[in-house]
C-alpha positions, 0 to 999 in steps of 0.5 A: 572499406578503405576505398570507400573512406577514400572516395567519400571526400572526393564526392563531397567537393563542390555541391552548390552547382548541379541539382541547384534550384534555377527556377520553380520547376527545378525545385520539384523532385517528382511530378505527374500531371492529373485532374487533381494534384496532390502535393508531397513533402518528404525528407529524401535528403538528411541535410541541406548544405549551408553556403560558406560565402559571406554575407549569406544570401537567401538562396535555396541550397543543395542537399546531401545524405540520400535517405533510401527509406524516405525515397521509398516513401516517395515511391509508395506515394507514386505507386498508390496514385498510379494504382488509384488511377488504374482502378475504378475508385475515381472514375474518369478523374486522374490524380497527379502529384508534385513531390518536394524534398524538404531535406529535413529542413523547415526552411526548404519545406516552407518554400515548397508549401508556398508553391502549394499555396500559389494560385492554380494555373498561375504562370508566376506561381504567385500566392495571392493575399486575400481576406477570404480564401473560400473560393481560392483554388490553389495549386494542390488540393491536398498534401501528403507529408511531411516526414518529421514533426518539426517540419509538419508543424511549420508547414501545417500552420502555413497550409491552414491559411487556406485549410489545405488538408495535410495527411502525414504518414510519419509525423507523430508529435502529440501537439499535432493533435491540437485542432485549434493550432493545426486545423487541417492536419491529419495523419495515418499513424497514432500520436506519440502519446500512444508510443510513449505510453507503449514504451513505459508499459514495456519498461514497467513490464520488464521491471525497469525503472532507471533509464536514460533518454537521448533525443534530438534538440528539435520540436519532435524530440522535445515534444516526444521527451515531454510526453515520455516524461509524463508517462514515465512519472505516472508509471514510477519510471525515473529518467536518470539522464537526458541528452539532447543532440543537435538537430542538424549534422552540420552543427559544429557541436554535434560530435562533441555532444555525441561523445558527451552522451556516450560518456554519460551512458558509460558513467551511469552503470546502473542504467542499462536501458536507453530510450532514443527519440532521434532521426536515423542519421543521428542514431547512425552516428551515435551507434558507431561511437557506442560500438567504439566504446563497447557500450552494451545496453538495451536500446528502445527505438522510436518509430523513426528508426526502429525498422531502419535497415541501414542501422541494423546492418552496421558492422558489429551492431550485435555488440550494442546489446538488444534493440527493441522498438515500436513501428507503425502497424504494416499491412499488405504491401506486396503490390508495392514490392512488385512495383519496386521489382519493375522500377528499373523500367519506369521513366525517370524524366519527371523523377529526379529522386529516381535519377539520383538513386540510379546515379548512386547505384553506378557510383557505389556498385562495386561495394558490399551491402553495408559499404554500398549503403554508406556510400549512397548516404554520403554522396552529394548531388552535383558529382552524380551527373557523369554516371547517368549512362550506366543505369541498367548495368548496375541495377540491384533488384534486391536492395530497395526491397531489403530497405523497405520499412513496412510501417512507413510504406503502409502509412504513406499508401494509406494517406494517399487512399484517404485523400482519394476517398475524400475526393470521391465523396466530394465528386459524387455530384460534380465534374471533378475534371474541372480543378475549380469543382471544389476547394481544399477546405471542402475536401477537408470536411470530407476527409473527416468523414472518410472510412477506409477498409484496410486488411478487412478492418475499417479505419478512420480519423478520430476527432483529433485527426489521428488514425488509432492504429496499433504498433508492431513491437520490433526486436532486432535478432541475430540470425545466421550471423546478421541482424534481422528486424522481427515482429515480437508482439503487437501493441493495442493502443486502445487497450494498452496491452501487448498481443503475442502470436505464439509462445516463442515470441512471448518468451523473447519478450519475457527474456528482457526481464533478465536485464536489470535497470534499476537505481535500487534493488527491488524491495521484497514483500515485507519491505518498504521503500525509504526515499534517500537524498536523491531527487528521484523516487526510484532511488531508495533504501529497502527497510523492513515494515515495522511491527503490526504493518505488512507489505505483500507486493514488490517495491511498495511505497508504504506498509499496510497497517493491520487494520483490525485490532484482532490481527498483528504482524511481526517485523518484515511481514508479508501478511497479518496474523490473527491474534491468539485469544487468551483466557484462563481456560479449564485446561490450564494447569494453574486453573486446574490447581485452583479448581482442585483447591475449590473442590477440596474446599467444597468437600471440606464444607460437606465434611464439616456439615456431616460431622456437625449433623452427626454431633448435633446434641453435643455441647460444641455444636450447640455452643456454635450457635446451633445447626441452623447458624452453622448450616448458613455459614457453611452454605455461604462458604460453599457458594464462595467456593462455587463462585471461583468457577465463574472466573475460569474459561471464556468470559461471558456476560453472565459469568462477569455479572454473576461471579462478583455478586455471588462472592460479595453476597455470600461472603457478606452472609458468612461475615454477618453470621460470624458477627452474630456469633461474636456478639453472642459469645461476648454477651455470654462471657462479659461481666461488665454491666454497661457492655452487657446492656449494649450487647443486649440491645445490639444482639438481634440475630435475624434482623442483623443478618438480614440487614447486613446481607440486604445492604450488600444485595442493594449494592450489587443490584445497583452495580449490575443495573447502572454499571454492569460488568461486561466482557472486554478484549484487552489488547495490551499484549501485542500479539494476543487478545486477553478476554477478561471481565471488565468490572464496569465500575471500579468504584462499585467494586471497591464499595462491595469489597469495602463493605465486606471489610467493614463488617469483618473489621466490626467482627474482628473488634468484637471477637478481639474483646472476647479473646480471653475465653475458657481455654477449651472454648476459645472460639472468639480467638479463632474468629480473630485469627480468621479475620486477620487472615482475611485482612492480610489476604485482601490488603495484599490483593489490592496492589497485586491486582492493580499491577497484574494483567493477562489471562492470569488476572482472574487467578489472582482474585481466585487465590485471595478468595480461596485464602480468605475463605479457607482462613475463616472456614478453618478458624471457625470450624476446624477447632470444633471438629478437632474437639468433636473427633479427638477430644470427646471427653471435653465434649460432654455436658459435665465437662463443659459446665465445669469449664464454664463454672471455673471461668465464671468463678474467676471472672466473678471474683475479679469483678467484685473488686473495683480499683480507683485510678489515682490522680497523676499528681499523687502517683508517687503514693502507694495505696494500701488497702485496709480491711474495713470488714470490722465485724462478721455481720458486715462481712456476712452482709457482704459489705467490705470497706477499702481505705486508700490513704488520703482518700474517702472510704470506698465501700463494696459488695461481696457476692454471696457464695451461691452467687457464682453458681447462679451466674454459671447457670446464666452463662450456660443458658446464654451460650 
């Protein structure tokens, strides 16, 4: 290796004399005569040397950096033409060629293109200026090349002047598909659009989204970077950095920018995947620097260098990490490999490239493989002439075959065959031995219709001039201590997917996922990406999905909302859960307790009914209004207890409508009957004539009950018709649905309860007035207590009901219904039952008459005395009562006189002794 380093400077000295262009024929790299000439443009050398003289003169300079891979493409073109000439494809017509070296330089390629445009058989190679080139016959009928897109763009614009078909086997820039700007350009490979899409597909399937890109600062690199940027954006892949290296190695800033690119790669520790759009000699320089800095990444190679053997054989290349690339789909090139094995027998007179290669073999023959290749790549043209005599002594049969890049060789052969098939189509009805038999623009039209059979498949140019062939996905693997370029998969450009031959290759593909190249950690299901201050969308924080939201995939940009009110989701959820439906079920312990209370109430009602039926003729039962009234009141209590059943279990429309109406009407019926009883008791024991007259007018039992109950029936009917209660789903609890009855109208509900309260209040007033009844028969007092219990229960109910929610809301109403119902039932009937069962001695007619007589006597004596209120001004005076019953006659007549000082005499009537007995009978009959 040290010897090579010593030799290289010696061979680079003085490069502007030998192989220099003295005339037009010296400019041709390889040529062969024929009836129809095809031009060829290939970058056999990697750079054109620039003169050091000042001022600079317009002289085409020599080139340096012999490119074995491109040299092999020139040989593939020669081999294809020779094969066609030896076949029956073009019967009687031979193809010739003129191949030029562009040295990867647009300037030199333009010079070659000018010669292609020169008039056929012109001694001066002059290009005629014409307004119409329809009948113009140029030097060549078609051109194969160029190697780089930047060169092809320039040449294609020039060839478009005469519409000379140009078929490139390597220029992949997407812009070349534009038939307005490049009408005569074709290529036997896909455009970079498919390549960049394949790259982003590989990146996405491997789970990477934070990558770096390095490209050459030329048209090809810029267009590839632009196309990749678009594809990356569509697939949510972020480019952490972009580094552009100078297109020419002679640029004074090249090494500085390579160092800067390496520093950027080292600095960005989270970037473990680098996409490289560069020429082979650029990659060579970059990788050598990367090996020195011990950079280990995954390198995604473009079609330009993915199969470059001279790069894969760099010493310590394995230290760089993994190289995955995309190469053009290759076909059967066995005949070309045979051609290479016999190449040493070919003449070299008209092939300067072959002569130069033989000279390079002579100079570098003593070196090992990689050093040998490096030696060839670093020689200049002018120092090789002296080694011309040792051709057969240093020939290496295996070297060229080892450096073959099948994709480029196949596409070059395909380009030649496409032109040949177009010529065949044009020469069907004319003699093509005559160069003027057809013009290039006619061949262009024929080329658009060409169909070639390649590996038993039909291939043709699409409307953009591209051949939509597939890509080989290449993986550089270390085998037996050296790097081999293997085919891992095939990328179908039409379907946009990878095809694997076997499971082993698929495992190699899946193994790429082990490498992480992300700006942020992947967000798990249940999390969502929150963009940080970074301008890149790939840099984010992972936060949990909020309540009632979920994410079920990795790296989601937003959480899905549980789109139905019947579902819920906790924080950090991956799915939605159905909400639990709650209602006061039969099995609930509280519901069971309330049902037991209702059942006990029903039993109590039935028990009272039995007791009263058995003691039908007793004074207590008769004094209670008789069996009919008691049965009605007990039946209404039974219905009230029954209505509580409709508050339990799954609410239905029937239950919602029935429960309030049944309770309201039943309770109204009960209160109406008790109201009648209050009026009757007050009427029986009231000694105030005015009050008695009023009570006699009001006391109409049947009409009163029917009217009071009927009004409630009307209220409930209107409620059920216009604002009927319905089943409602209450979503106020986050993880549950409360099935409940919506009353339909709170106003109607309030009117119903308010009407009951109004009746109860009237009943309370009448019962309160009759509270001072006989001690053993004080039913009015108990009615008063019952009404008080009702008022207290419902007053407490209103705020509790308004502030309670959930499945126990119906239980609140059940409780207040039970309290009020038990209160009235117990206060109305239990004292009577107590007398019937435990105080039987007081439940006789004689005891009852005695009690009434005693009460009536006291009431009658007190009623006979009327007191007069004194004026407030004479309130200090003490009224003295003077007995004015002067004679017994007056007393017998029942007249008494009361004298108040300062006031006129007041007369009153004293009841006869038998009057008390008469009043008792009336009270008893009234009761």
